[in-house]
C-alpha positions, 0 to 999 in steps of 0.5 A: 236168679234173674233167669229163674225169675224170667222162666217163672214169669214166662210159665205164668203168662203161658198158664194164664193164656192157656186158661180158656175160662179167663175172662177177657175184655171184648169190644163189641162196638161197631159203626153203622150198626144195622140189625139182621136177624138175631145179630147186626151188621156194621164196620169194625176196624175198617171191615164189614162185619156181622156180629151176634151178641148173647148174654152168656147166662141165657145161652147157658140156661137155654143149653141146660134146659135143652139138655134136661128136656132131651134127657127126660124125652129119651130116658124119662124115669124118676128123675123126670116125674116118672114120665116114660121117655123112649126108654120106658115105651121100649121096655113096655114094648118088650114086656108085651113081646113076652106076653102070652096074650100077645103071642109071646113065650111068657118070658121078659125080653132083655131091656138095657138099664136106664143110665142117665147121661147127665150127672147129678151135681153135688156141692164142692163146698158147704159153709156160711156166707157172710155170717147170714146164711148156710150155702152150697157152692159148686164152681166150674169154668163157664166154657167147661160147663158149656162144653160138658153140656154140648157133649151131653146134648150130642150123646143124648141126640144120638141116644134119641135116635137109637131109642126111636129105632129100637121102639119102631123095631119092637112095635113092628116085631110085636105086630108081626107076632101078634099077627102070627098068633092070631093066624095060628089060632084060626 
């Protein structure tokens, strides 16, 4: 019985230690603090340290805004008040490539479908809070959310580079096509 209890306690401690979203107390006190840029230097436990402290609500808000702004720049579309984004610029260029007025053959050039990177979040629970209001709640571990949004950002930066290249290539091909069309018409 005692062995089973010890095994259970050991597993409980291991699972708590491995939960990256578990809140832990952090000692941010340093001696002889002196500001440096967005942080400070000082002495902590006898060691000279540089410390930068941020409010995680602001850090997460900034990361989310960066991701949504980047997704709007890359994809645009109905999610982002119908701005064109790089995707829309590429689609328009490919439409012009097929346009007879631009020396095209009258056929639409293939454009990949618009696939957003971020997910549209849904509520995991909907109910009544404190007998006063109906609320929708979604809960996610803070570190999990930060990691997810960092992944979105990395993917979007790659897609931005990819679409910028595709737009430039399309624009060059379109100019060449228009030039060829004019020279053939003369």
